[in-house]
Backbone as CSV, one residue per row, in Angstrom:
resi,resn,N_x,N_y,N_z,CA_x,CA_y,CA_z,C_x,C_y,C_z
1,MET,-17.493,0.016,36.416,-17.269,-0.061,35.066,-18.431,-0.381,34.081
2,GLU,-18.765,0.082,32.790,-20.063,0.031,32.237,-19.387,-1.298,31.193
3,ASP,-20.451,-2.219,30.648,-20.412,-3.114,29.692,-19.284,-2.437,28.597
4,VAL,-19.085,-1.899,27.943,-18.555,-1.393,27.249,-18.318,0.244,26.290
5,VAL,-16.232,0.429,27.143,-16.143,1.552,26.903,-15.680,2.207,26.116
6,ILE,-16.152,3.441,25.260,-15.582,3.895,23.846,-15.072,4.966,24.260
7,ARG,-13.215,4.894,24.764,-12.935,6.486,24.883,-12.056,6.873,23.360
8,PRO,-12.673,7.953,22.542,-11.952,8.447,21.574,-11.271,9.329,21.907
9,VAL,-9.909,9.797,20.726,-8.612,10.607,21.102,-9.964,11.842,21.043
10,ALA,-9.010,13.377,21.453,-9.188,14.534,22.440,-9.979,15.080,21.244
11,LYS,-9.971,15.096,19.369,-10.780,15.946,18.738,-10.584,13.966,17.439
12,ILE,-12.087,14.019,16.765,-11.627,13.438,15.948,-12.040,14.390,14.414
13,PRO,-11.313,14.538,13.400,-11.511,15.255,12.541,-12.862,14.511,11.631
14,PRO,-13.601,15.679,10.630,-14.583,14.898,10.057,-13.880,13.733,8.657
15,LEU,-14.790,12.765,8.697,-13.890,11.742,7.955,-14.863,11.722,6.926
16,ARG,-13.836,11.098,5.489,-14.324,11.370,4.102,-15.240,10.016,4.044
17,ASP,-16.255,9.785,4.186,-16.591,8.446,3.503,-16.318,6.937,3.695
18,PRO,-15.654,6.995,5.305,-14.917,6.453,5.932,-15.741,4.743,5.428
19,ILE,-14.415,4.041,5.686,-14.998,2.003,5.126,-14.487,1.698,6.333
20,LEU,-15.480,0.968,6.998,-14.307,-0.414,8.011,-14.110,-1.248,8.167
21,VAL,-12.841,-1.788,8.189,-12.241,-2.872,8.362,-11.608,-3.430,9.812
22,GLU,-12.770,-4.604,9.632,-12.691,-5.412,10.956,-11.657,-6.808,10.896
23,GLY,-10.712,-6.766,11.935,-9.534,-7.515,11.847,-9.140,-7.875,13.255
24,LEU,-9.723,-8.990,14.002,-9.759,-9.494,15.763,-8.923,-10.591,15.525
25,PRO,-8.570,-10.972,16.775,-7.893,-12.700,16.756,-9.185,-13.775,16.502
26,GLY,-8.740,-14.710,16.016,-9.321,-16.104,15.185,-8.920,-16.992,15.261
27,VAL,-8.765,-17.895,14.221,-8.713,-18.831,13.915,-7.157,-18.577,12.577
28,GLY,-5.945,-18.791,13.080,-4.979,-18.814,12.554,-4.571,-17.027,12.515
29,ASN,-5.308,-16.137,13.445,-4.880,-15.373,13.486,-4.773,-14.145,12.394
30,VAL,-5.726,-15.001,11.489,-5.469,-13.878,10.310,-6.053,-12.446,9.870
31,GLY,-7.311,-12.588,10.559,-7.480,-11.084,10.518,-7.312,-9.881,11.445
32,LYS,-6.601,-10.901,12.512,-5.671,-10.034,13.061,-4.482,-9.320,12.226
33,LEU,-3.540,-10.248,12.144,-2.462,-10.314,11.467,-2.748,-9.508,10.192
34,ALA,-3.395,-9.761,9.710,-4.184,-8.663,7.957,-4.181,-6.924,8.759
35,ALA,-4.923,-6.885,9.822,-5.362,-5.811,10.508,-4.142,-4.812,10.642
36,ASP,-3.674,-5.716,12.240,-2.122,-5.223,12.186,-1.885,-4.271,11.131
37,TYR,-1.363,-5.268,10.199,-0.281,-5.015,8.981,-0.769,-3.958,8.027
38,LEU,-1.699,-3.832,7.921,-2.641,-2.862,7.016,-2.293,-1.686,7.977
39,LYS,-2.557,-1.415,8.976,-2.579,-0.535,10.398,-1.485,0.299,10.313
40,ASP,-0.414,-0.738,9.980,1.275,0.027,10.100,1.363,0.228,8.930
41,GLN,1.270,-0.551,7.958,1.337,-0.234,6.303,0.880,1.372,6.030
42,LEU,0.006,1.428,6.504,-0.728,2.528,6.268,-0.591,4.208,7.076
43,HIS,0.374,3.729,8.086,0.623,4.742,9.279,-0.063,5.136,9.881
44,ALA,-1.604,4.172,10.090,-3.118,5.119,11.004,-3.010,5.363,12.032
45,GLU,-3.431,6.379,12.689,-3.310,7.002,13.552,-4.871,6.922,14.422
46,PRO,-4.656,6.503,15.679,-5.337,6.202,17.114,-6.687,7.099,16.617
47,VAL,-7.958,6.530,16.481,-9.094,7.425,17.234,-9.713,7.160,18.279
48,ALA,-10.023,5.392,18.723,-10.537,5.638,19.644,-9.573,3.716,20.719
49,THR,-10.020,3.664,21.735,-9.921,2.565,22.750,-11.148,2.105,23.081
50,ILE,-10.808,1.001,22.731,-12.549,0.348,23.407,-12.050,-0.684,24.360
51,TYR,-12.510,-0.678,25.781,-12.494,-1.161,26.640,-13.786,-1.835,27.132
52,SER,-13.841,-3.259,28.019,-15.044,-3.650,28.054,-15.082,-4.990,29.026
53,ARG,-16.201,-5.071,30.194,-16.252,-6.291,30.687,-16.173,-7.654,30.509
54,PHE,-16.849,-7.509,28.967,-16.648,-8.712,28.123,-15.396,-9.518,27.358
55,PHE,-14.137,-8.534,27.669,-12.905,-8.949,27.757,-12.684,-9.931,29.031
56,PRO,-11.536,-10.927,28.592,-10.755,-11.505,29.677,-10.354,-10.205,30.872
57,PRO,-10.629,-10.797,32.018,-10.288,-10.031,33.280,-9.045,-10.206,33.445
58,GLN,-8.390,-9.349,32.812,-6.516,-9.377,32.486,-6.209,-8.170,32.374
59,VAL,-4.722,-7.794,32.633,-4.017,-6.909,31.887,-2.721,-7.237,31.323
60,TYR,-2.390,-6.242,30.486,-0.686,-7.178,29.785,0.626,-6.099,30.610
61,VAL,1.618,-6.823,30.661,2.992,-6.002,31.265,3.267,-5.892,29.910
62,ASN,4.586,-4.825,29.532,4.538,-3.853,28.662,6.444,-3.987,29.387
63,GLU,6.836,-4.115,28.212,8.722,-4.688,28.480,9.268,-3.327,29.412
64,ASP,8.752,-2.546,30.162,9.523,-1.473,30.664,8.658,-2.048,32.031
65,GLY,7.457,-2.777,32.587,7.000,-3.069,33.140,5.833,-2.782,33.564
66,THR,5.537,-1.598,33.059,4.025,-0.889,33.020,2.845,-1.929,32.815
67,ILE,1.719,-1.734,33.198,0.748,-2.110,32.450,-0.142,-1.691,31.980
68,ARG,-1.375,-2.492,30.829,-2.335,-1.674,30.390,-3.744,-2.935,30.038
69,MET,-4.492,-2.107,30.476,-5.960,-3.014,30.100,-6.007,-3.776,29.035
70,VAL,-6.655,-5.226,28.217,-6.821,-5.623,27.747,-7.846,-4.778,26.893
71,SER,-7.595,-4.699,25.555,-8.303,-3.805,24.566,-8.440,-3.930,23.080
72,ASN,-9.756,-3.125,22.572,-9.558,-3.167,21.436,-9.147,-1.520,20.682
73,GLU,-8.775,-1.457,19.404,-7.961,-0.283,18.865,-8.935,0.195,17.637
74,LEU,-8.923,1.462,17.297,-9.528,1.721,16.826,-8.566,2.849,15.930
75,SER,-8.199,3.148,14.661,-7.598,3.671,13.921,-7.874,4.159,12.547
76,VAL,-7.329,5.214,11.964,-7.887,5.747,11.006,-6.458,6.257,9.312
77,HIS,-6.826,5.609,8.754,-5.911,6.106,7.337,-6.477,6.961,6.556
78,ARG,-6.315,8.205,6.566,-6.634,9.237,6.117,-5.909,9.756,4.468
79,PRO,-5.991,8.757,2.963,-5.470,8.737,2.452,-5.224,10.177,1.548
80,LYS,-4.420,10.539,0.840,-4.204,12.412,-0.053,-5.573,11.632,-1.343
81,GLY,-5.723,13.108,-1.679,-6.932,13.051,-3.021,-7.998,13.643,-2.570
82,GLU,-8.508,13.984,-3.389,-10.227,14.791,-3.115,-10.857,13.958,-3.145
83,LYS,-10.764,12.635,-3.672,-12.059,11.814,-3.887,-11.688,10.303,-2.856
84,ALA,-10.207,10.482,-2.422,-10.081,9.305,-1.941,-11.188,9.385,-0.772
85,ARG,-11.419,8.169,-0.178,-12.028,7.457,0.608,-11.231,7.105,2.330
86,ASP,-11.752,7.470,3.579,-10.885,7.147,4.451,-10.910,5.612,5.252
87,VAL,-10.212,5.319,5.996,-10.506,3.449,6.317,-9.995,3.430,7.722
88,LEU,-10.967,3.753,8.472,-11.102,2.812,9.855,-10.680,1.217,9.876
89,ILE,-9.920,1.506,11.006,-9.068,-0.031,10.871,-9.294,-0.504,12.434
90,LEU,-9.906,-1.463,12.527,-10.474,-1.778,13.708,-9.291,-3.376,14.154
91,GLY,-8.442,-3.485,15.287,-8.030,-4.350,15.528,-7.550,-4.701,17.404
92,GLY,-7.116,-5.433,17.766,-7.135,-5.297,19.086,-6.712,-6.809,19.686
93,ASP,-7.067,-6.963,21.309,-6.255,-8.383,21.995,-7.442,-8.812,21.646
94,TYR,-8.597,-9.013,22.281,-9.426,-10.295,22.078,-10.744,-10.039,21.546
95,GLN,-12.073,-10.465,21.045,-13.121,-10.968,20.911,-13.453,-11.054,22.102
96,GLY,-15.201,-10.694,21.981,-16.185,-10.685,23.082,-16.118,-12.575,23.614
97,ILE,-15.902,-12.548,25.276,-15.481,-13.941,25.226,-17.257,-14.688,25.491
98,SER,-18.017,-13.969,25.573,-19.548,-14.419,25.261,-20.454,-14.013,24.328
99,PRO,-21.294,-14.945,24.328,-22.642,-14.562,23.196,-22.851,-13.303,23.656
100,GLU,-23.402,-12.649,24.883,-23.870,-11.429,24.382,-22.913,-10.561,24.415
101,GLY,-21.423,-11.062,25.324,-20.167,-9.687,24.572,-19.830,-8.920,23.503
102,GLN,-20.179,-10.536,22.429,-20.219,-10.149,21.348,-21.048,-9.455,20.604
103,TYR,-22.216,-9.250,20.948,-23.230,-8.859,20.587,-22.845,-7.113,20.694
104,GLU,-22.864,-6.854,22.190,-22.712,-5.784,22.676,-21.451,-4.774,21.995
105,LEU,-20.921,-5.652,22.242,-19.401,-5.126,21.650,-19.309,-4.487,20.082
106,THR,-20.058,-5.764,19.137,-20.020,-5.383,17.895,-21.245,-3.979,17.686
107,HIS,-22.396,-4.358,18.469,-23.295,-3.095,18.395,-22.842,-1.650,18.105
108,ARG,-21.792,-1.846,19.741,-21.526,-0.736,20.559,-20.515,0.375,19.171
109,ILE,-19.346,-0.815,19.250,-18.588,-0.352,17.999,-19.257,0.245,16.515
110,LEU,-19.945,-0.170,15.998,-20.318,-0.186,15.056,-21.837,1.087,15.205
111,GLU,-21.801,1.394,16.177,-22.851,2.752,16.710,-21.624,3.519,16.159
112,PHE,-20.573,3.228,16.779,-19.634,4.354,16.771,-19.305,4.952,15.744
113,CYS,-19.247,4.204,14.948,-18.410,3.809,13.460,-19.285,4.879,12.720
114,HIS,-20.321,4.363,12.778,-21.907,4.695,12.188,-21.793,6.058,12.594
115,GLY,-21.697,7.270,13.394,-21.488,8.144,13.328,-20.362,8.850,13.252
116,LEU,-19.198,8.098,12.903,-18.145,9.019,12.273,-18.068,8.641,10.566
117,GLY,-19.505,8.106,10.316,-19.618,8.220,9.096,-19.539,6.819,7.917
118,ALA,-19.204,5.629,8.545,-19.073,4.805,7.763,-19.911,4.047,7.472
119,ARG,-20.625,3.453,6.200,-21.335,3.027,5.307,-20.909,1.517,4.719
120,GLU,-19.653,1.288,4.902,-19.107,0.335,4.662,-18.091,-0.979,5.371
121,VAL,-18.264,-2.193,5.315,-17.797,-2.825,6.833,-17.015,-3.623,5.740
122,TYR,-15.917,-4.298,5.987,-15.412,-5.285,5.821,-14.623,-5.844,6.865
123,THR,-14.935,-7.149,7.365,-14.445,-8.009,7.829,-13.447,-9.536,7.768
124,LEU,-12.253,-9.651,8.120,-11.221,-10.231,7.870,-10.989,-11.375,8.662
125,ALA,-10.861,-12.443,8.266,-11.148,-14.318,8.904,-10.171,-15.057,8.340
126,GLY,-10.068,-15.788,9.056,-9.322,-17.177,8.236,-10.582,-18.337,8.523
127,PHE,-9.763,-19.823,7.641,-11.319,-20.732,7.493,-10.249,-21.953,7.690
128,ALA,-10.648,-22.481,9.207,-9.243,-23.526,9.157,-10.134,-24.639,7.915
129,GLN,-9.146,-25.388,7.534,-9.345,-26.471,6.526,-8.838,-27.871,6.741
130,GLY,-7.992,-27.489,8.507,-7.197,-29.137,9.118,-6.797,-29.346,8.325
131,HIS,-5.870,-29.327,7.233,-4.642,-29.376,6.715,-3.371,-27.849,6.481
132,VAL,-2.755,-28.131,5.978,-1.497,-27.328,5.544,-2.031,-26.932,4.524
133,VAL,-2.673,-25.401,4.211,-2.327,-25.076,2.245,-1.483,-24.364,2.548
134,GLU,-0.995,-25.052,1.416,0.200,-24.247,0.682,-0.156,-22.714,0.191
135,GLU,-1.333,-22.506,-0.947,-1.386,-21.149,-1.477,-2.890,-21.406,-1.175
136,PRO,-3.300,-20.496,-0.078,-4.844,-20.398,0.887,-5.520,-19.208,-1.051
137,LYS,-6.602,-19.703,-0.680,-7.596,-19.108,-1.634,-8.343,-18.424,-0.537
138,VAL,-9.342,-17.120,-1.025,-9.650,-16.371,-0.155,-11.482,-16.386,-0.193
139,LEU,-11.468,-17.150,0.196,-13.465,-17.290,0.605,-14.038,-15.804,0.888
140,GLY,-15.336,-16.093,0.603,-16.212,-14.803,0.825,-17.312,-15.036,1.035
141,ALA,-18.008,-13.723,1.837,-19.382,-14.030,2.023,-19.875,-12.360,2.422
142,ALA,-21.064,-12.121,1.196,-21.308,-10.550,1.303,-22.718,-10.305,2.109
143,THR,-23.240,-8.923,1.956,-24.684,-8.613,1.560,-25.036,-8.646,0.745
144,SER,-24.584,-8.454,-0.360,-25.686,-8.114,-1.801,-24.914,-9.324,-3.008
145,LEU,-25.988,-9.618,-3.432,-25.220,-9.725,-4.813,-24.285,-9.335,-6.174
146,ALA,-24.490,-7.971,-6.000,-23.442,-6.627,-6.325,-22.642,-7.033,-5.618
147,ARG,-21.868,-6.913,-4.579,-21.068,-7.101,-3.911,-20.270,-8.190,-4.089
148,VAL,-21.001,-9.778,-4.736,-20.438,-10.788,-4.710,-19.549,-10.694,-6.058
149,GLU,-20.601,-10.424,-7.187,-20.045,-10.251,-8.229,-18.856,-9.611,-8.474
150,ALA,-18.624,-8.492,-7.582,-17.456,-7.214,-7.670,-16.623,-7.885,-6.826
151,LEU,-16.273,-8.791,-5.782,-15.520,-9.327,-5.434,-15.074,-10.497,-5.789
152,THR,-15.909,-11.308,-6.654,-15.604,-12.869,-7.253,-14.304,-12.296,-8.651
153,LYS,-14.523,-10.561,-9.014,-13.824,-10.533,-10.611,-12.504,-10.222,-9.481
154,LEU,-12.067,-9.711,-8.208,-10.889,-9.932,-7.396,-10.242,-10.998,-6.835
155,GLY,-10.402,-12.243,-7.508,-10.259,-13.569,-7.143,-10.961,-14.467,-6.075
156,VAL,-11.782,-13.662,-4.981,-12.477,-13.958,-4.068,-13.424,-15.383,-4.386
157,VAL,-13.647,-16.579,-3.654,-14.340,-17.581,-4.096,-15.426,-17.713,-3.564
158,PHE,-16.644,-17.851,-3.875,-18.102,-17.582,-2.921,-18.650,-19.137,-3.488
159,SER,-18.624,-20.181,-2.237,-18.727,-21.510,-2.208,-20.323,-21.554,-1.961
160,ARG,-21.016,-22.557,-2.153,-22.080,-23.000,-2.176,-22.208,-23.680,-0.521
161,THR,-21.073,-24.933,-0.408,-20.671,-25.103,1.215,-19.943,-24.789,1.754
162,ASP,-18.776,-24.083,1.754,-17.840,-23.634,2.790,-18.381,-21.738,2.821
163,PRO,-18.315,-20.819,3.849,-18.096,-22.152,5.312,-19.641,-22.548,5.352
164,GLY,-19.465,-23.415,5.793,-20.964,-24.585,6.207,-21.072,-23.719,7.391
165,GLY,-22.318,-23.802,7.985,-22.716,-23.683,9.729,-22.576,-21.873,9.560
166,GLY,-22.277,-20.999,8.277,-22.288,-19.777,8.748,-21.374,-18.973,9.512
167,LEU,-21.087,-17.704,9.457,-19.469,-17.127,9.987,-19.782,-17.080,11.294
168,ILE,-19.098,-17.334,12.486,-19.191,-17.624,13.497,-18.400,-15.736,14.236
169,GLY,-19.038,-15.671,15.481,-17.846,-14.229,16.101,-17.736,-12.858,14.996
170,ALA,-16.973,-12.021,15.593,-17.133,-10.950,14.892,-17.206,-10.870,13.401
171,SER,-16.601,-11.482,12.652,-16.345,-11.463,11.100,-17.936,-11.765,10.964
172,GLY,-18.438,-12.288,11.416,-20.041,-12.454,10.887,-20.786,-11.294,11.451
173,LEU,-21.085,-11.166,12.705,-21.589,-10.191,13.090,-21.745,-8.794,12.801
174,PHE,-20.078,-8.632,12.527,-20.036,-7.286,12.362,-20.896,-6.852,10.401
175,LEU,-21.065,-7.647,9.876,-21.846,-7.689,8.705,-23.359,-7.819,8.827
176,GLY,-23.972,-9.063,10.022,-24.997,-8.643,10.055,-25.934,-7.692,10.578
177,ILE,-24.764,-7.006,12.026,-25.418,-5.741,12.850,-25.364,-4.728,11.923
178,GLY,-24.383,-4.790,11.309,-24.553,-3.511,10.130,-25.288,-2.938,9.203
179,ARG,-25.855,-4.544,8.833,-27.051,-4.114,8.265,-27.935,-3.568,8.776
180,LEU,-27.909,-3.548,10.115,-29.228,-2.773,10.924,-29.012,-1.038,11.323
181,PHE,-27.334,-0.888,10.321,-27.322,0.465,9.806,-26.877,0.779,8.901
182,ASP,-27.717,0.228,8.238,-27.472,0.146,6.734,-26.185,0.386,6.143
183,MET,-25.213,-0.634,6.856,-23.703,-0.722,6.299,-24.129,-1.877,5.554
184,GLU,-23.534,-1.948,4.171,-22.674,-3.196,3.644,-21.424,-3.472,3.121
185,GLY,-21.499,-5.105,2.754,-20.175,-5.326,3.521,-19.695,-6.678,3.190
186,ALA,-18.655,-7.306,3.527,-17.934,-8.324,3.247,-17.194,-9.239,4.041
187,CYS,-16.934,-10.566,3.918,-16.047,-10.860,4.838,-14.943,-11.603,3.985
188,LEU,-14.012,-11.066,4.215,-12.799,-12.037,3.806,-12.124,-13.282,4.121
189,MET,-12.256,-13.915,4.193,-11.848,-15.299,4.576,-10.289,-16.257,4.382
190,GLY,-9.403,-16.338,4.942,-8.119,-16.834,3.958,-8.314,-18.602,4.334
191,GLU,-8.004,-18.937,3.481,-7.857,-20.647,3.619,-6.584,-20.605,5.100
192,THR,-6.489,-21.564,6.418,-5.408,-21.937,7.106,-5.512,-23.353,7.239
193,SER,-4.678,-24.024,7.974,-4.239,-25.171,8.826,-5.298,-25.191,9.656
194,GLY,-5.057,-23.519,10.579,-5.839,-23.840,11.700,-4.509,-24.121,12.757
195,TYR,-3.370,-25.059,12.436,-2.778,-25.275,13.418,-1.740,-23.684,13.800
196,PHE,-1.459,-23.179,13.034,-0.545,-21.460,13.091,-0.833,-20.600,12.716
197,VAL,-0.129,-19.650,13.555,-0.726,-18.300,13.306,-0.004,-18.284,11.497
198,ASP,-0.849,-17.497,11.045,-0.635,-17.698,9.321,-0.540,-16.943,8.458
199,PRO,0.735,-15.698,8.475,0.792,-14.836,7.561,0.756,-14.918,6.469
200,ARG,0.917,-16.248,6.024,0.617,-16.401,4.546,-0.763,-16.550,4.183
201,SER,-1.950,-16.651,4.876,-3.178,-16.375,4.993,-3.529,-14.907,4.541
202,ALA,-3.265,-14.338,5.760,-2.992,-13.091,5.987,-2.679,-12.219,5.069
203,GLN,-1.587,-12.744,3.998,-1.372,-12.246,3.205,-2.167,-12.076,1.822
204,ALA,-2.293,-13.512,1.789,-3.750,-13.507,0.433,-4.731,-12.490,0.594
205,VAL,-5.357,-12.540,1.989,-6.769,-11.521,1.950,-6.310,-10.394,2.203
206,LEU,-4.711,-9.635,2.425,-4.700,-8.815,2.231,-4.853,-8.189,0.187
207,LYS,-4.061,-8.924,-0.132,-3.801,-8.441,-1.474,-5.142,-8.312,-2.254
208,VAL,-6.150,-9.145,-1.737,-7.482,-9.002,-2.189,-8.138,-7.239,-1.375
209,LEU,-7.862,-7.302,-0.089,-8.450,-5.906,0.325,-8.116,-4.920,-0.437
210,ALA,-6.391,-5.030,-0.601,-6.108,-3.732,-0.955,-6.305,-3.046,-2.114
211,ARG,-7.089,-4.501,-2.931,-7.493,-4.066,-4.308,-9.060,-3.314,-3.890
212,ALA,-9.430,-3.865,-3.591,-10.916,-3.313,-3.176,-11.196,-1.656,-2.921
213,LEU,-10.175,-1.841,-1.657,-9.970,-0.222,-1.150,-8.996,0.468,-1.998
214,ARG,-8.397,0.112,-3.029,-7.615,0.971,-3.698,-6.090,1.570,-3.332
215,VAL,-5.651,0.340,-1.974,-4.529,0.881,-1.610,-3.269,0.348,-1.732
216,GLU,-2.369,0.995,-1.736,-1.062,0.171,-2.310,-0.433,-0.395,-0.741
217,ILE,-0.222,-1.360,-0.485,0.432,-2.027,0.645,1.707,-2.981,0.242
218,ASP,3.011,-2.500,0.746,4.122,-3.561,0.547,3.968,-4.756,1.738
219,LEU,3.787,-6.109,0.904,4.033,-7.364,1.863,5.086,-8.078,1.831
220,ALA,6.305,-7.379,1.804,7.421,-8.098,1.672,7.710,-8.640,3.355
221,ASP,7.260,-8.001,4.545,7.775,-8.390,5.648,7.104,-9.183,6.091
222,LEU,5.256,-9.206,5.820,4.256,-10.694,5.933,5.061,-11.952,4.899
223,GLU,5.383,-11.578,3.985,6.042,-12.573,2.867,7.482,-13.067,3.996
224,ALA,8.337,-12.417,4.426,9.079,-12.973,5.347,8.601,-14.259,6.078
225,LYS,7.653,-13.530,7.371,6.941,-14.242,8.070,6.516,-15.496,7.442
226,ALA,5.699,-15.480,6.755,5.141,-16.611,6.049,5.936,-17.514,5.351
227,GLN,7.133,-17.559,5.087,8.479,-18.264,4.579,8.762,-19.219,6.170
228,GLU,9.088,-18.052,7.200,9.567,-18.863,8.478,8.530,-19.685,9.310
229,ILE,7.366,-18.790,9.077,6.193,-20.612,9.173,6.013,-21.640,8.572
230,ASP,5.996,-21.275,7.280,6.361,-22.748,6.063,7.422,-23.474,6.800
231,ARG,8.588,-23.058,6.923,9.419,-23.966,7.722,9.527,-24.487,9.050
232,ILE,8.209,-24.200,10.180,7.775,-24.489,10.786,7.444,-25.551,10.526
233,ALA,6.386,-25.684,9.324,5.217,-26.569,9.022,6.063,-27.295,8.262
234,GLN,6.568,-27.875,7.840,7.694,-28.620,7.228,8.136,-29.281,7.729
235,ARG,8.662,-28.923,9.025,9.263,-29.850,10.160,8.367,-30.109,10.933
236,VAL,7.617,-30.016,11.152,6.485,-30.630,11.797,5.962,-31.954,11.022
237,HIS,5.681,-31.458,9.731,5.019,-32.543,8.466,5.766,-33.680,8.684
238,GLU,7.418,-33.310,8.798,8.586,-34.333,8.824,8.498,-35.412,10.107
239,VAL,8.265,-34.589,10.990,7.740,-35.085,12.344,6.877,-36.197,12.532
240,GLU,5.775,-36.087,12.083,4.255,-36.466,11.676,4.832,-37.753,10.751
241,GLN,5.456,-37.578,9.846,5.861,-38.852,8.847,6.484,-39.998,9.578
242,HIS,7.500,-39.403,10.150,8.537,-40.361,10.980,7.845,-40.493,11.791
243,ALA,6.749,-40.525,12.568,5.972,-40.890,13.671,4.819,-41.465,12.958
244,GLY,4.477,-41.697,11.798,3.829,-42.716,11.670,4.372,-43.527,11.127
245,GLU,5.779,-43.620,10.327,6.681,-44.910,10.346,6.863,-45.492,11.049
246,ALA,6.925,-45.675,12.421,7.525,-45.729,13.897,6.979,-47.377,13.918
247,PRO,7.857,-48.477,14.523,7.424,-49.712,14.684,5.602,-49.524,15.557
248,GLY,5.242,-50.493,15.292,3.799,-50.754,16.099,2.795,-50.230,15.775
249,ALA,3.388,-48.802,14.974,2.441,-47.258,14.719,1.274,-47.945,13.811
250,GLY,-0.200,-47.566,14.674,-1.275,-48.053,13.726,-1.521,-47.140,12.599
251,PRO,-2.668,-47.850,11.786,-3.374,-46.985,10.764,-3.673,-45.567,11.426
252,THR,-3.447,-44.523,10.301,-3.927,-43.620,10.958,-5.502,-43.301,10.648
253,THR,-6.177,-42.161,11.403,-7.620,-41.622,11.586,-7.351,-40.514,10.782
254,PRO,-8.350,-40.560,9.960,-8.633,-39.212,9.344,-8.909,-38.286,10.419
255,ARG,-8.631,-37.039,10.511,-9.599,-36.035,11.407,-10.946,-35.295,11.069
256,GLU,-11.212,-35.153,12.143,-12.624,-34.479,11.894,-12.528,-33.344,11.135
257,ASP,-13.817,-32.369,11.209,-14.059,-31.159,9.581,-13.067,-30.284,11.221
258,LEU,-12.022,-29.900,10.196,-11.819,-28.931,11.466,-12.078,-27.520,11.137
259,GLY,-12.943,-27.001,10.179,-13.502,-26.031,9.447,-14.044,-25.067,10.859
260,TYR,-13.667,-23.469,10.719,-13.812,-22.950,11.598,-13.962,-21.264,11.087
261,ILE,-15.016,-20.763,11.188,-14.594,-18.954,11.120,-13.618,-18.255,12.185
262,GLY,-13.085,-17.496,11.912,-12.784,-16.371,13.012,-11.978,-15.703,13.060
């Protein structure tokens, strides 16, 4: 097997100035949740399946007992309107499990999308704060000052200190390597605790992305998931409080900085 295998559908129709949106698993699964929800809401159609030796050596077992290789999936939304731009959505099971794999997968996928006409990319990720975030902000990083200014108007926060240490994983590489293909873009990072799968953070990211892409998304289902996670988080918080009040419990120790991009 080759390092990276991209299997397109039988025939890909010409795309209209497509925008690539990447959302792979990471912290709080924010990017994956957002990309998968966007794909479902826009009824995006399959474009290609990506297999790689840089994914874990694993197959998934479906509910009917059949198996499938772990993979990434590229889909396309083709909106109506003469001036509308198509949206390519990259989601999937895993990022590359090694630095070499991250670079090779990102380069090959960008090369494929560039061949389809993509010249703009948005990456979606979570930024772990190490504590429960009730109203997550969307942090940003971009390839140009003009894009920083445009996204600031949409409510994205560009901080001098966050993300400290830069963007880790696919969310950063798709921007960095994308520049080698003359692609401009930005990373949208939803604040998250990092403890749970975080639909509320994904919801915050999608609100910004929908405005940037000029598409309409019904967030009702994601809000229902967010409320369920909120209830779980509240129960965990109550358990932690009771544990801290237990007889003989020593003073609490501040948590280390858990900030991370993924």
